[in-house]
C-alpha positions in Angstrom: 296.1 203.5 62.3 293.6 203.7 59.3 294.7 202.2 56.1 294.5 204.4 52.9 292.3 203.1 50.2 294.0 201.7 47.2 293.8 203.1 43.7 291.2 200.5 42.7 289.0 201.3 45.6 289.2 205.0 44.7 288.1 204.3 41.1 285.1 202.3 42.3 283.9 205.1 44.7 284.2 207.7 41.9 282.2 205.6 39.6 279.5 205.2 42.1 279.3 208.9 42.7 279.0 209.6 39.0 276.1 207.1 38.7 274.3 208.8 41.7 274.5 212.3 40.0 271.3 213.1 38.1 271.8 213.7 34.4 270.6 217.2 33.3 267.6 217.2 31.1 268.0 218.6 27.6 266.0 221.7 27.0 263.5 221.6 24.1 263.7 224.4 21.6 260.3 225.2 20.0 260.6 226.6 16.5 258.0 229.2 15.7 257.1 229.4 12.0 256.6 232.8 10.7 253.8 233.6 8.1 256.3 234.9 5.6 257.7 231.8 3.9 261.4 231.8 3.4 262.5 230.5 0.0 265.1 227.8 -0.2 267.8 230.3 -1.3 267.5 232.0 2.1 266.4 235.4 0.8 263.3 237.2 2.3 260.4 237.4 0.0 258.8 240.8 -0.7 255.1 241.6 -1.0 253.3 239.6 -3.6 253.2 241.1 -7.1 249.4 241.2 -7.2 249.3 243.5 -4.1 251.8 245.8 -5.6 249.9 245.9 -8.9 246.6 246.6 -7.2 248.2 249.6 -5.3 249.6 251.0 -8.5 246.2 250.6 -10.2 244.4 252.5 -7.4 246.9 255.4 -7.6 246.5 255.5 -11.4 242.7 255.5 -11.1 242.8 258.4 -8.6 245.0 260.4 -11.0 242.8 259.7 -13.9 239.7 260.9 -12.0 241.5 264.1 -11.0 242.7 264.7 -14.6 239.1 264.2 -15.9 237.7 266.8 -13.5 240.5 269.3 -14.3 239.9 268.8 -18.1 236.1 269.2 -17.6 236.5 272.5 -15.7 239.0 273.8 -18.2 236.8 272.8 -21.1 233.8 274.5 -19.6 235.8 277.7 -19.1 237.1 277.6 -22.6 233.6 277.0 -24.0 232.2 279.9 -22.0 235.0 282.2 -23.2 234.4 281.2 -26.8 230.6 281.6 -26.5 231.1 285.1 -25.2 233.5 286.4 -27.8 233.5 284.1 -30.8 230.7 281.5 -31.1 227.2 280.9 -29.8 224.7 278.0 -29.9 221.1 278.9 -31.0 217.9 276.9 -31.3 215.7 277.5 -34.3 212.2 278.7 -33.6 209.4 278.6 -36.1 209.1 277.3 -39.7 210.3 280.3 -41.7 213.5 278.6 -42.8 212.0 275.3 -44.0 213.4 273.2 -45.7 216.9 274.4 -44.8 216.3 274.5 -41.0 213.4 273.3 -38.9 211.8 273.9 -35.5 214.2 272.7 -32.7 217.3 272.5 -34.8 220.5 273.7 -33.1 223.0 275.8 -35.0 226.4 277.2 -34.3 226.8 281.0 -34.8 230.1 282.7 -35.6 230.1 286.1 -34.1 231.6 289.3 -35.5 231.8 287.8 -39.0 231.3 289.6 -42.3 227.9 289.0 -43.8 227.6 288.2 -47.5 224.6 287.6 -49.8 222.7 284.4 -49.1 224.5 283.8 -45.8 222.3 282.5 -43.0 222.4 285.0 -40.2 221.0 285.3 -36.7 219.6 288.6 -35.3 217.1 289.9 -32.9 213.9 292.0 -33.4 213.0 293.9 -30.3 213.2 291.8 -27.2 212.2 288.6 -28.9 214.2 285.3 -29.4 217.0 285.3 -32.0 215.7 284.6 -35.5 217.6 283.1 -38.4 217.0 284.3 -42.0 218.9 284.5 -45.3 220.7 287.7 -46.3 219.2 288.9 -49.6 220.1 292.6 -49.9 223.3 294.3 -48.7 223.8 297.9 -47.6 223.6 300.4 -50.5 221.8 298.0 -52.9 218.5 298.2 -54.7 216.5 294.9 -54.9 213.2 293.7 -56.3 211.4 290.4 -57.2 209.6 289.9 -60.5 208.1 286.5 -61.4 210.3 284.6 -58.9 213.5 286.3 -60.1 215.7 288.4 -57.8 217.1 291.6 -59.2 220.0 293.3 -57.4 220.7 296.7 -58.8 218.6 295.7 -61.8 220.8 292.6 -62.5 219.2 289.1 -62.2 220.7 286.8 -59.4 219.9 283.1 -59.2 218.7 281.6 -55.9 220.1 278.1 -56.5 219.2 277.0 -53.0 215.4 277.4 -53.9 215.4 275.9 -57.4 213.2 272.8 -56.5 210.7 274.9 -54.5 210.4 277.5 -57.2 209.8 274.9 -59.9 207.2 273.1 -57.8 205.4 276.3 -57.0 205.3 277.4 -60.7 203.9 274.1 -61.7 201.0 274.9 -59.4 200.5 278.2 -61.2 201.9 280.6 -58.5 205.2 282.4 -57.6 207.2 281.0 -54.7 208.3 284.6 -53.9 205.6 287.2 -54.5 206.5 290.5 -56.1 207.0 293.3 -53.6 204.2 295.7 -53.2 206.6 298.6 -53.2 209.4 298.1 -55.7 212.3 298.5 -55.8 213.6 298.4 -52.2 216.4 300.8 -51.5 218.7 299.6 -48.7 220.6 302.4 -46.8 224.1 301.9 -45.4 224.2 299.9 -42.2 221.1 297.8 -43.0 220.3 294.5 -44.5 217.3 292.9 -46.3 216.5 289.3 -45.1 214.0 286.6 -46.2 213.1 283.2 -45.0 213.5 280.2 -47.3 209.9 279.2 -46.7 208.8 282.3 -48.8 205.0 281.8 -48.8 204.8 281.5 -45.0 208.0 283.2 -43.6 208.0 286.3 -41.5 210.9 288.5 -42.5 211.9 292.0 -43.9 208.7 292.1 -45.9 206.8 292.3 -42.6 209.1 294.1 -40.1 211.4 296.0 -42.4 215.2 296.1 -42.8 217.6 294.8 -40.1 220.3 297.2 -38.7 223.8 295.9 -38.6 224.0 296.1 -34.8 221.1 293.7 -34.4 223.0 290.8 -35.9 224.5 288.2 -33.6 226.5 286.5 -36.3 226.6 284.1 -39.2 225.2 280.5 -39.1 228.2 278.2 -39.9 227.0 274.7 -38.8 223.9 272.7 -38.0 224.8 270.6 -35.0 221.4 268.9 -34.1 219.8 266.6 -35.0 223.0 264.6 -35.2 221.9 262.6 -38.3 221.5 265.9 -40.2 224.8 267.7 -39.3 225.9 270.0 -42.1 228.1 273.0 -42.8 226.7 276.2 -44.5 
């Protein structure tokens, strides 16, 4: 009969078997670092402030461009509407209005306005370019010139805007505005008598006659160009 192993012998055999078993290898865990850095408090960081600001600036810039073009179109439409019904821009041609206006000056015309004596007015003669002259005689009046003095209905009227020119011309022994060949001039209803400020050289009602009311474009209100000589009449 076989003898059973004692308890000490059992312990020794178990210890040998444990030693013979291979110990399992520990698995390595590789930590992958993400590009987005996590702050120490554990909260995820959002997009950088610079990027958010740049996006907002781009959007703002696009809206500003759109607003500019919308304003430009609306401004052009308003200007066109005003020019058709209320105002117009005209370039001065010739030297008949020197020294008040000169060749190339640009003036603003107010349409459908009442014309008074000594107003600067724009009108057309035939199919030519608009001309600008000064209103001297009104409908229903009688006018004449004698020795550089304007008489309206036989009453003298001062032309203060020509005082310097008249005095200089008289020093040289001549009238600045020559007496009319046919005096007085009777102005019928619906017509106006106009003269240029450059009296010795101007072409005006002394040459082509009275101007009908329906030939007037409007009254000159402002000189806009050249910019260093802007003035209101």
